[in-house]
C-alpha positions, 0 to 999 in steps of 0.5 A: 524049176530054176530060172537062169539069167541070160545076158543079151549084151543089148548095150553092145550094139554097134555099126562096126569098125574098119581100121578104127573108123566107125560104120558109115564113116568109112563109106563117106571117106571112100566116096571122097577118095573116089570123087577126088580121084575122078576129079583129078583124072578129069582135070588131068586128061584135059591137058589144060592143067598141070599134074600138080594143079589137077592133083591139088584140086582133085584132092579137095573133096577127099580132104573136106570129107575126111575133115568132116568125118573126123571133126564132126562124126567120128567118136561123137554121138549120133546126129551130133553133126546135124544138131550142131549145124541146126544150132549154127543156123537157128540156135535151137537144136539142143533145146526144146522149142519154146513154142512147142505144143508139148509145153503149153504153159511155157512163156512165149 
């Protein structure tokens, strides 16, 4: 009886890519595009604003979401964006808590 080795490629798991953009990031960009188009149309239909103003304000959600995706999510490790935000807020996202019960001998 011979044993064979089967390669499972478990390390190749991925959320997929569309046009080079990873997994859920494409949905965020599409949501920003839809939100921006809706806001633009809403402002333009009121006829109180110029088309240039409506387009400028309406493009803000799309521009902000694209900056967020390509600045903090695309090509970065999972949860990089939330860890970075937690570091900015509390300063301890990348490190274990010093008062953690898992480290009882750690000095306070």
